[in-house]
C-alpha positions in Angstrom: -12.0 5.3 3.7 -12.8 7.8 1.0 -13.1 6.9 -2.7 -9.8 6.3 -4.5 -10.7 5.0 -7.9 -13.4 7.6 -8.9 -13.2 11.3 -9.3 -16.6 12.2 -8.0 -17.2 12.7 -4.3 -19.6 10.1 -3.0 -20.8 10.3 0.6 -22.9 7.2 1.1 -22.9 6.1 4.7 -24.5 2.7 3.6 -21.4 1.7 1.7 -18.5 0.5 3.9 -15.2 0.0 2.0 -12.5 -2.0 3.8 -12.4 -4.3 6.7 -12.5 -2.8 10.2 -10.5 -5.9 11.3 -8.8 -8.1 8.7 -7.9 -11.6 9.8 -4.9 -13.3 8.1 -4.2 -16.7 9.5 -5.0 -16.4 13.2 -3.9 -12.8 13.5 -6.2 -9.7 13.5 -5.1 -6.5 11.8 -6.6 -3.1 12.3 -3.9 -1.0 10.7 -3.9 1.4 7.8 -2.5 -1.3 5.4 -5.3 -3.8 6.1 -7.9 -1.0 5.6 -6.3 0.3 2.4 -5.9 -3.0 0.6 -9.4 -4.3 1.5 -10.9 -1.0 0.6 -9.2 -0.9 -2.7 -10.5 -4.4 -3.6 -14.0 -3.5 -2.4 -14.2 -0.3 -4.4 -12.7 -2.0 -7.6 -15.2 -4.9 -7.3 -18.2 -2.6 -6.9 -17.3 0.0 -9.5 -15.7 -2.3 -12.2 -17.6 -5.6 -12.3 -15.5 -8.3 -13.7 -12.2 -6.8 -12.7 -9.8 -9.3 -11.1 -6.6 -7.4 -10.7 -5.2 -4.0 -9.7 -1.7 -2.7 -10.7 -0.2 0.0 -8.5 3.1 1.7 -9.5 5.2 4.6 -8.3 8.8 5.5 -7.5 10.4 5.0 -4.1 13.6 5.9 -2.4 13.1 4.3 1.0 14.7 0.9 1.5 12.1 -1.6 2.6 12.6 -3.0 6.1 10.5 -4.0 9.1 10.7 -0.4 10.5 8.1 0.4 8.0 5.7 -2.0 9.6 5.5 0.1 12.8 6.7 3.6 11.8 5.7 5.1 15.1 8.4 3.0 16.9 11.0 3.9 14.3 10.1 7.6 14.6 10.4 7.5 18.4 13.8 5.8 18.1 14.9 8.5 15.7 13.6 11.2 18.0 15.5 9.7 20.9 18.7 9.4 19.0 18.4 13.0 17.7 17.3 14.6 20.9 20.3 16.9 21.0 20.2 17.9 17.3 19.7 21.6 16.6 16.2 22.4 15.3 17.6 24.6 12.5 19.9 21.8 11.4 16.9 19.3 11.4 14.9 21.7 9.2 17.9 22.2 6.9 18.3 18.4 6.5 14.5 18.0 5.8 14.6 20.7 3.1 17.7 19.1 1.6 15.9 15.8 1.3 12.9 17.4 -0.3 15.2 19.2 -2.8 17.0 15.9 -3.6 13.9 13.6 -4.0 11.3 16.2 -4.8 7.7 16.5 -3.4 5.6 13.3 -2.9 4.5 11.8 -6.2 1.3 10.0 -7.1 0.7 6.2 -7.2 -0.7 5.1 -10.6 -3.5 2.5 -10.4 -4.7 0.4 -13.3 -7.8 -1.8 -13.0 -7.6 -5.0 -15.0 -10.0 -7.7 -16.1 -8.5 -10.9 -17.5 -5.4 -8.9 -18.5 -7.4 -6.2 -20.2 -7.0 -2.6 -18.9 -10.3 -1.1 -17.8 -9.1 2.2 -16.4 -5.9 3.8 -15.3 -5.6 6.8 -13.0 -3.5 8.4 -10.2 -4.8 7.7 -6.7 -5.5 10.9 -4.7 -2.4 12.2 -2.9 -4.4 12.6 0.3 -5.0 8.8 0.3 -1.6 7.6 -0.8 1.7 8.9 -2.3 5.0 7.3 -3.2 6.2 7.6 0.4 3.2 6.0 1.9 3.1 3.3 -0.8 6.3 1.8 0.7 4.6 1.4 4.0 1.7 -0.4 2.3 3.9 -2.7 0.3 5.8 -4.0 3.3 2.6 -5.3 4.8 1.8 -7.3 1.7 5.3 -8.8 1.9 4.9 -9.6 5.6 1.4 -11.2 5.0 2.9 -13.3 2.2 5.5 -14.7 4.7 8.4 -13.3 2.7 11.5 -12.8 4.9 12.6 -9.2 5.5 16.1 -10.0 4.1 14.4 -10.4 0.6 12.2 -7.3 0.6 14.6 -5.3 -1.6 15.0 -8.0 -4.3 13.8 -7.1 -7.8 11.0 -9.7 -8.1 8.8 -11.2 -5.4 5.5 -13.0 -5.3 3.2 -14.6 -2.8 -0.4 -15.3 -1.7 -2.6 -14.0 1.0 -5.9 -15.4 2.4 -7.8 -12.9 4.5 -11.2 -12.7 6.1 -13.4 -9.9 7.2 -15.4 -11.8 9.8 -17.6 -8.8 10.6 -18.9 -8.4 7.0 -18.5 -12.1 6.2 -16.1 -11.6 3.2 -13.2 -13.7 2.1 -10.3 -12.2 0.2 -7.7 -14.1 -1.8 -4.8 -12.0 -3.1 -2.0 -13.1 -5.3 0.8 -10.5 -5.2 3.5 -9.9 -7.8 6.0 -7.2 -6.7 8.7 -5.6 -8.9 11.4 -3.3 -7.5 13.3 -1.9 -10.5 16.4 0.2 -9.9 16.2 3.5 -11.9 19.2 5.5 -10.6 21.1 5.9 -7.4 18.7 5.6 -4.5 15.6 5.6 -6.7 13.4 2.7 -7.6 10.3 2.0 -9.6 8.0 -0.1 -7.5 5.0 -1.9 -8.8 2.5 -4.3 -7.3 0.1 -6.4 -9.3 -2.6 -7.8 -7.0 -4.8 -10.5 -8.5 -7.8 -11.0 -6.2 -11.1 -12.6 -5.5 -13.7 -11.3 -3.1 -16.7 -13.4 -2.1 -19.1 -14.0 0.7 -17.8 -16.3 3.4 -19.4 -19.7 3.8 
């Protein structure tokens, strides 16, 4: 995964950010979310020694549900249900939605050390935007063992123990999630991820 927390373009094949396979409990995950969260922690740990937390915040209008865990399945279901819809009508609906909610917005990342802000910046839109952020959040909630019926509550928290067996790295993540209602259909979503990253024994 490309750099997210620094402006300069660094192409170093020796550095591998993120787990190829992330183990949580007895399950192995090779999805975008496992790569994203482990990469973010790897990069923050390397570039900002002493940091122990990352805050990510953006707006969102998508209700959180388990369809976001496997968006391909949901997309196929939508395509099947709308097989007879007129193409021009589908385009009109898409444009209407963009006009209503606007183009994708950035996710703001803040790197913290013991509660002190080290740096704050927008993550590159090509890596993550407000829409994609919702898909990443639901995996944290899933890994924390929080029931789907609670995913749209205002405040949630949990803990994740994860392993990258290939690189022999243990991750411990404590998540605090806030879902603040701003206006009809629009929410401010923020995740504070306290973490530790260390060599596995």
